[in-house]
PyMOL CGO cylinders between C-alpha atoms (Angstrom):
from pymol import cmd
from pymol.cgo import CYLINDER

trace = [
    CYLINDER, 19.49, 70.41, 94.75, 18.66, 72.06, 91.53, 0.3, 1, 1, 1, 1, 1, 1,
    CYLINDER, 18.66, 72.06, 91.53, 20.18, 70.84, 88.30, 0.3, 1, 1, 1, 1, 1, 1,
    CYLINDER, 20.18, 70.84, 88.30, 22.13, 74.13, 87.92, 0.3, 1, 1, 1, 1, 1, 1,
    CYLINDER, 22.13, 74.13, 87.92, 23.67, 73.72, 91.38, 0.3, 1, 1, 1, 1, 1, 1,
    CYLINDER, 23.67, 73.72, 91.38, 24.60, 70.10, 90.63, 0.3, 1, 1, 1, 1, 1, 1,
    CYLINDER, 24.60, 70.10, 90.63, 26.21, 71.14, 87.34, 0.3, 1, 1, 1, 1, 1, 1,
    CYLINDER, 26.21, 71.14, 87.34, 28.17, 73.88, 89.12, 0.3, 1, 1, 1, 1, 1, 1,
    CYLINDER, 28.17, 73.88, 89.12, 29.53, 71.42, 91.69, 0.3, 1, 1, 1, 1, 1, 1,
    CYLINDER, 29.53, 71.42, 91.69, 30.33, 68.95, 88.92, 0.3, 1, 1, 1, 1, 1, 1,
    CYLINDER, 30.33, 68.95, 88.92, 32.13, 71.66, 86.89, 0.3, 1, 1, 1, 1, 1, 1,
    CYLINDER, 32.13, 71.66, 86.89, 34.13, 72.72, 89.98, 0.3, 1, 1, 1, 1, 1, 1,
    CYLINDER, 34.13, 72.72, 89.98, 35.11, 69.11, 90.68, 0.3, 1, 1, 1, 1, 1, 1,
    CYLINDER, 35.11, 69.11, 90.68, 36.22, 68.63, 87.06, 0.3, 1, 1, 1, 1, 1, 1,
    CYLINDER, 36.22, 68.63, 87.06, 38.08, 71.93, 87.13, 0.3, 1, 1, 1, 1, 1, 1,
    CYLINDER, 38.08, 71.93, 87.13, 39.87, 70.99, 90.36, 0.3, 1, 1, 1, 1, 1, 1,
    CYLINDER, 39.87, 70.99, 90.36, 40.67, 67.52, 89.02, 0.3, 1, 1, 1, 1, 1, 1,
    CYLINDER, 40.67, 67.52, 89.02, 42.03, 69.08, 85.84, 0.3, 1, 1, 1, 1, 1, 1,
    CYLINDER, 42.03, 69.08, 85.84, 44.22, 71.50, 87.82, 0.3, 1, 1, 1, 1, 1, 1,
    CYLINDER, 44.22, 71.50, 87.82, 45.48, 68.67, 90.03, 0.3, 1, 1, 1, 1, 1, 1,
    CYLINDER, 45.48, 68.67, 90.03, 46.27, 66.62, 86.93, 0.3, 1, 1, 1, 1, 1, 1,
    CYLINDER, 46.27, 66.62, 86.93, 48.26, 69.53, 85.51, 0.3, 1, 1, 1, 1, 1, 1,
    CYLINDER, 48.26, 69.53, 85.51, 50.16, 69.88, 88.78, 0.3, 1, 1, 1, 1, 1, 1,
    CYLINDER, 50.16, 69.88, 88.78, 50.97, 66.16, 88.80, 0.3, 1, 1, 1, 1, 1, 1,
    CYLINDER, 50.97, 66.16, 88.80, 52.32, 66.44, 85.25, 0.3, 1, 1, 1, 1, 1, 1,
    CYLINDER, 52.32, 66.44, 85.25, 54.36, 69.50, 86.24, 0.3, 1, 1, 1, 1, 1, 1,
    CYLINDER, 54.36, 69.50, 86.24, 55.87, 67.64, 89.19, 0.3, 1, 1, 1, 1, 1, 1,
    CYLINDER, 55.87, 67.64, 89.19, 56.71, 64.71, 86.92, 0.3, 1, 1, 1, 1, 1, 1,
    CYLINDER, 56.71, 64.71, 86.92, 58.45, 67.12, 84.55, 0.3, 1, 1, 1, 1, 1, 1,
    CYLINDER, 58.45, 67.12, 84.55, 60.41, 68.77, 87.38, 0.3, 1, 1, 1, 1, 1, 1,
    CYLINDER, 60.41, 68.77, 87.38, 61.44, 65.40, 88.83, 0.3, 1, 1, 1, 1, 1, 1,
    CYLINDER, 61.44, 65.40, 88.83, 62.58, 64.27, 85.39, 0.3, 1, 1, 1, 1, 1, 1,
    CYLINDER, 62.58, 64.27, 85.39, 64.64, 67.45, 84.93, 0.3, 1, 1, 1, 1, 1, 1,
    CYLINDER, 64.64, 67.45, 84.93, 66.21, 66.88, 88.36, 0.3, 1, 1, 1, 1, 1, 1,
    CYLINDER, 66.21, 66.88, 88.36, 67.07, 63.29, 87.44, 0.3, 1, 1, 1, 1, 1, 1,
    CYLINDER, 67.07, 63.29, 87.44, 68.69, 64.43, 84.18, 0.3, 1, 1, 1, 1, 1, 1,
    CYLINDER, 68.69, 64.43, 84.18, 70.70, 67.08, 86.05, 0.3, 1, 1, 1, 1, 1, 1,
    CYLINDER, 70.70, 67.08, 86.05, 71.68, 64.85, 88.99, 0.3, 1, 1, 1, 1, 1, 1,
    CYLINDER, 71.68, 64.85, 88.99, 72.87, 62.03, 86.74, 0.3, 1, 1, 1, 1, 1, 1,
    CYLINDER, 72.87, 62.03, 86.74, 74.74, 64.41, 84.43, 0.3, 1, 1, 1, 1, 1, 1,
    CYLINDER, 74.74, 64.41, 84.43, 72.93, 63.06, 81.37, 0.3, 1, 1, 1, 1, 1, 1,
    CYLINDER, 72.93, 63.06, 81.37, 73.29, 64.81, 78.04, 0.3, 1, 1, 1, 1, 1, 1,
    CYLINDER, 73.29, 64.81, 78.04, 69.99, 65.15, 76.19, 0.3, 1, 1, 1, 1, 1, 1,
    CYLINDER, 69.99, 65.15, 76.19, 69.20, 66.13, 72.61, 0.3, 1, 1, 1, 1, 1, 1,
    CYLINDER, 69.20, 66.13, 72.61, 67.36, 69.26, 71.56, 0.3, 1, 1, 1, 1, 1, 1,
    CYLINDER, 67.36, 69.26, 71.56, 64.26, 67.18, 70.80, 0.3, 1, 1, 1, 1, 1, 1,
    CYLINDER, 64.26, 67.18, 70.80, 64.36, 65.55, 74.24, 0.3, 1, 1, 1, 1, 1, 1,
    CYLINDER, 64.36, 65.55, 74.24, 64.88, 68.89, 75.96, 0.3, 1, 1, 1, 1, 1, 1,
    CYLINDER, 64.88, 68.89, 75.96, 62.03, 70.41, 73.95, 0.3, 1, 1, 1, 1, 1, 1,
    CYLINDER, 62.03, 70.41, 73.95, 59.76, 67.53, 74.99, 0.3, 1, 1, 1, 1, 1, 1,
    CYLINDER, 59.76, 67.53, 74.99, 60.75, 68.07, 78.63, 0.3, 1, 1, 1, 1, 1, 1,
    CYLINDER, 60.75, 68.07, 78.63, 60.04, 71.79, 78.38, 0.3, 1, 1, 1, 1, 1, 1,
    CYLINDER, 60.04, 71.79, 78.38, 56.92, 71.26, 76.24, 0.3, 1, 1, 1, 1, 1, 1,
    CYLINDER, 56.92, 71.26, 76.24, 58.15, 73.62, 73.50, 0.3, 1, 1, 1, 1, 1, 1,
    CYLINDER, 58.15, 73.62, 73.50, 59.13, 73.31, 69.86, 0.3, 1, 1, 1, 1, 1, 1,
    CYLINDER, 59.13, 73.31, 69.86, 62.70, 72.07, 69.28, 0.3, 1, 1, 1, 1, 1, 1,
    CYLINDER, 62.70, 72.07, 69.28, 63.58, 75.27, 67.41, 0.3, 1, 1, 1, 1, 1, 1,
    CYLINDER, 63.58, 75.27, 67.41, 62.72, 77.23, 70.58, 0.3, 1, 1, 1, 1, 1, 1,
    CYLINDER, 62.72, 77.23, 70.58, 65.47, 75.28, 72.35, 0.3, 1, 1, 1, 1, 1, 1,
    CYLINDER, 65.47, 75.28, 72.35, 68.18, 75.66, 69.72, 0.3, 1, 1, 1, 1, 1, 1,
    CYLINDER, 68.18, 75.66, 69.72, 67.55, 79.38, 69.19, 0.3, 1, 1, 1, 1, 1, 1,
    CYLINDER, 67.55, 79.38, 69.19, 68.24, 80.29, 72.85, 0.3, 1, 1, 1, 1, 1, 1,
    CYLINDER, 68.24, 80.29, 72.85, 72.01, 80.21, 72.60, 0.3, 1, 1, 1, 1, 1, 1,
    CYLINDER, 72.01, 80.21, 72.60, 74.78, 78.36, 74.41, 0.3, 1, 1, 1, 1, 1, 1,
    CYLINDER, 74.78, 78.36, 74.41, 73.69, 78.80, 78.05, 0.3, 1, 1, 1, 1, 1, 1,
    CYLINDER, 73.69, 78.80, 78.05, 70.38, 79.94, 79.52, 0.3, 1, 1, 1, 1, 1, 1,
    CYLINDER, 70.38, 79.94, 79.52, 68.08, 79.41, 82.48, 0.3, 1, 1, 1, 1, 1, 1,
    CYLINDER, 68.08, 79.41, 82.48, 64.91, 77.35, 82.53, 0.3, 1, 1, 1, 1, 1, 1,
    CYLINDER, 64.91, 77.35, 82.53, 62.99, 77.22, 85.79, 0.3, 1, 1, 1, 1, 1, 1,
    CYLINDER, 62.99, 77.22, 85.79, 65.49, 75.85, 88.36, 0.3, 1, 1, 1, 1, 1, 1,
    CYLINDER, 65.49, 75.85, 88.36, 68.18, 74.79, 85.89, 0.3, 1, 1, 1, 1, 1, 1,
    CYLINDER, 68.18, 74.79, 85.89, 70.96, 76.27, 83.85, 0.3, 1, 1, 1, 1, 1, 1,
    CYLINDER, 70.96, 76.27, 83.85, 70.84, 74.68, 80.40, 0.3, 1, 1, 1, 1, 1, 1,
    CYLINDER, 70.84, 74.68, 80.40, 74.16, 74.48, 78.57, 0.3, 1, 1, 1, 1, 1, 1,
    CYLINDER, 74.16, 74.48, 78.57, 74.98, 73.38, 75.07, 0.3, 1, 1, 1, 1, 1, 1,
    CYLINDER, 74.98, 73.38, 75.07, 77.62, 70.71, 75.59, 0.3, 1, 1, 1, 1, 1, 1,
    CYLINDER, 77.62, 70.71, 75.59, 78.54, 69.47, 72.13, 0.3, 1, 1, 1, 1, 1, 1,
    CYLINDER, 78.54, 69.47, 72.13, 77.35, 68.33, 68.76, 0.3, 1, 1, 1, 1, 1, 1,
    CYLINDER, 77.35, 68.33, 68.76, 77.20, 64.69, 67.72, 0.3, 1, 1, 1, 1, 1, 1,
    CYLINDER, 77.20, 64.69, 67.72, 76.48, 64.43, 64.05, 0.3, 1, 1, 1, 1, 1, 1,
    CYLINDER, 76.48, 64.43, 64.05, 73.35, 66.48, 63.46, 0.3, 1, 1, 1, 1, 1, 1,
    CYLINDER, 73.35, 66.48, 63.46, 72.35, 66.41, 67.17, 0.3, 1, 1, 1, 1, 1, 1,
    CYLINDER, 72.35, 66.41, 67.17, 73.07, 69.17, 69.69, 0.3, 1, 1, 1, 1, 1, 1,
    CYLINDER, 73.07, 69.17, 69.69, 73.50, 67.79, 73.20, 0.3, 1, 1, 1, 1, 1, 1,
    CYLINDER, 73.50, 67.79, 73.20, 72.50, 69.76, 76.29, 0.3, 1, 1, 1, 1, 1, 1,
    CYLINDER, 72.50, 69.76, 76.29, 73.20, 69.43, 80.00, 0.3, 1, 1, 1, 1, 1, 1,
    CYLINDER, 73.20, 69.43, 80.00, 71.08, 70.68, 82.90, 0.3, 1, 1, 1, 1, 1, 1,
    CYLINDER, 71.08, 70.68, 82.90, 72.57, 71.97, 86.14, 0.3, 1, 1, 1, 1, 1, 1,
    CYLINDER, 72.57, 71.97, 86.14, 70.28, 72.57, 89.12, 0.3, 1, 1, 1, 1, 1, 1,
    CYLINDER, 70.28, 72.57, 89.12, 70.38, 76.05, 90.60, 0.3, 1, 1, 1, 1, 1, 1,
    CYLINDER, 70.38, 76.05, 90.60, 69.03, 76.98, 94.00, 0.3, 1, 1, 1, 1, 1, 1,
    CYLINDER, 69.03, 76.98, 94.00, 67.82, 80.48, 94.69, 0.3, 1, 1, 1, 1, 1, 1,
    CYLINDER, 67.82, 80.48, 94.69, 67.76, 83.41, 92.27, 0.3, 1, 1, 1, 1, 1, 1,
    CYLINDER, 67.76, 83.41, 92.27, 70.13, 83.76, 89.36, 0.3, 1, 1, 1, 1, 1, 1,
    CYLINDER, 70.13, 83.76, 89.36, 72.96, 86.25, 89.98, 0.3, 1, 1, 1, 1, 1, 1,
    CYLINDER, 72.96, 86.25, 89.98, 71.44, 88.84, 87.62, 0.3, 1, 1, 1, 1, 1, 1,
    CYLINDER, 71.44, 88.84, 87.62, 68.03, 88.51, 89.32, 0.3, 1, 1, 1, 1, 1, 1,
    CYLINDER, 68.03, 88.51, 89.32, 69.23, 89.44, 92.81, 0.3, 1, 1, 1, 1, 1, 1,
    CYLINDER, 69.23, 89.44, 92.81, 68.25, 92.84, 94.16, 0.3, 1, 1, 1, 1, 1, 1,
]
cmd.load_cgo(trace, "trace")
């Protein structure tokens, strides 16, 4: 095999491995969100932002209740300077997304 062909196969293998790694991380995130929802845990804005992989201000600026992937995210209460959130699993489309 030529060096170019070997490099192409190597790049494809790395690319596939990278995609599979990203999928594994996504599944870990989704399983974690399910665990938080199933157990009824309250989480802080910083923890929710880490779960969603966004800046904490992106979480707090969304309002009281909103959807993220397969969950409804609701602001539950404030404890000191912390806002606490709760996730509730939804199955199927949101009511306003139905045809």
